[in-house]
C-alpha positions in Angstrom: 39.9 4.7 49.9 36.8 5.1 52.6 35.3 1.6 53.9 32.1 1.1 52.3 31.1 -1.0 55.6 29.7 0.0 58.9 30.0 -1.1 61.9 27.1 -1.2 64.5 27.4 1.9 67.1 28.0 -0.6 69.9 31.3 -2.1 68.2 32.8 0.7 67.5 32.2 2.3 71.2 33.4 -1.2 72.6 36.6 -0.9 70.0 37.2 2.9 71.4 37.5 1.8 74.8 39.4 -1.8 74.4 42.0 0.7 71.9 42.1 2.7 75.1 44.1 0.2 76.9 46.9 -0.4 74.8 49.6 2.2 75.9 51.4 4.5 73.6 54.2 7.0 73.4 53.4 10.2 72.2 54.7 12.2 69.6 54.1 15.8 67.9 54.3 15.1 64.0 55.9 18.4 62.0 56.9 19.9 58.8 57.2 23.1 57.0 55.2 24.1 54.4 55.6 27.4 51.8 52.9 28.8 54.3 54.7 28.1 57.8 55.0 25.1 59.6 52.9 22.4 60.7 52.2 20.0 63.1 50.0 18.3 65.5 50.3 15.5 68.3 50.4 12.1 67.5 50.2 8.7 69.1 50.0 6.4 66.0 53.8 6.1 65.5 55.8 2.9 64.7 59.2 1.8 63.7 58.8 -0.2 60.2 62.1 -1.2 59.2 65.7 -1.6 59.7 66.7 -2.1 56.0 65.8 0.6 54.9 65.5 2.9 58.0 61.9 3.3 58.0 58.8 4.6 60.4 55.0 5.2 60.2 52.8 7.9 61.3 48.8 7.2 60.9 47.4 10.7 60.6 43.4 11.1 60.5 42.9 11.7 56.6 41.1 15.4 57.2 43.5 17.2 58.9 45.7 19.8 57.9 49.3 18.4 58.8 48.5 15.4 56.3 48.0 17.6 53.4 50.5 19.5 54.3 53.4 16.2 54.9 52.2 15.0 51.6 52.8 18.5 49.8 56.3 19.0 52.1 57.3 15.4 51.4 58.8 15.5 54.6 57.9 15.3 58.4 59.6 15.0 61.4 58.2 12.8 64.5 58.9 14.8 68.1 58.9 12.4 71.0 57.8 13.7 73.9 59.1 12.8 77.6 57.8 12.2 80.7 56.1 16.3 81.7 55.4 17.0 78.3 51.5 16.8 78.4 51.2 20.2 78.2 52.6 20.7 74.9 51.1 17.2 74.2 48.0 19.4 74.6 48.9 22.8 72.5 49.4 20.4 69.3 46.4 18.6 69.7 44.4 21.8 69.9 43.7 23.5 66.5 45.0 27.6 66.8 46.4 29.8 64.0 50.0 28.8 64.9 50.7 26.3 66.7 54.1 27.1 66.8 54.1 30.5 68.8 56.2 30.2 72.0 57.4 26.9 71.2 61.3 26.1 70.7 62.4 24.5 67.7 66.0 23.4 66.6 67.0 24.8 63.3 69.8 22.3 62.4 67.0 20.9 59.9 64.9 22.2 57.6 61.6 21.2 59.0 60.6 22.2 62.8 62.2 19.7 64.7 60.8 20.5 68.9 63.6 21.5 71.0 61.9 19.8 74.0 61.7 16.6 72.1 63.0 13.5 73.8 64.2 11.5 70.7 63.2 12.6 67.1 63.2 11.3 63.7 63.7 13.6 59.9 62.0 11.6 57.5 61.0 12.1 53.6 57.9 10.5 52.9 58.0 7.0 51.0 54.5 6.1 50.6 51.4 7.4 51.8 48.6 4.5 52.0 44.8 4.8 52.5 43.9 2.9 55.8 40.0 3.8 56.5 39.8 7.5 57.9 43.6 7.7 58.5 46.6 8.3 56.2 49.3 5.8 56.8 52.6 8.3 56.0 55.9 6.0 55.5 59.1 7.8 56.5 62.1 7.1 55.4 64.7 8.1 58.1 67.6 10.9 57.3 68.1 11.7 60.8 67.7 11.2 63.8 69.0 11.9 67.5 67.7 11.3 71.5 68.3 12.6 74.7 69.7 9.9 76.6 67.8 8.7 80.0 64.9 10.6 79.1 61.5 9.1 80.1 58.5 9.0 77.7 54.9 10.4 78.0 52.8 7.8 77.6 49.0 7.9 76.9 46.6 5.5 78.0 42.8 4.8 78.7 42.9 8.6 77.3 45.2 9.9 80.2 48.5 11.0 79.4 51.0 9.2 82.4 54.7 8.8 83.2 56.7 5.7 83.2 56.3 3.5 86.6 59.6 3.1 87.9 60.2 0.9 91.1 63.0 2.9 93.1 60.4 6.3 92.7 58.0 3.9 94.4 60.0 2.6 97.1 62.0 5.7 98.2 57.9 6.9 98.1 57.0 4.3 100.4 60.0 4.5 102.7 59.6 8.2 103.0 55.8 7.8 104.1 56.6 5.1 106.4 59.4 7.2 108.1 56.3 10.0 108.2 53.9 8.1 109.7 56.4 6.6 112.3 56.7 10.5 113.4 
């Protein structure tokens, strides 16, 4: 259901600027239809419930992956790790075969990215309207993760890694040694 109210352009612009300062993880949402695999990059993913195990993803209603998920009734959330910016951009760009050259695991009937640092396989529990997006609630039926992996983060319209104090301290020490020579 589309909203019948329109916001002033200044408020929309201010909202986009403000919400870009909310850091999020980056995931690729995947599914499989009779025509083949489908996928897209998303940052609107959240844990919803522990009992039952559920998460939600928000996908722009007019995107082909949203229709593919509803058709398939299943999807996977593939959490990207630090250094996977190219993979995030790959799935964010429209192209005929987004899975060309991308390695996927074959232990599920839907595509799970081999490079994901965590994944969640879900059955669609509900699809709810959310303005120009659809909120898809998934019942988690399988998941796994890579221990010790750092996430890819999206903040202020840029992909970033986590700030590690130990790495900064090491860099500062090495820089100090360099300057002393």
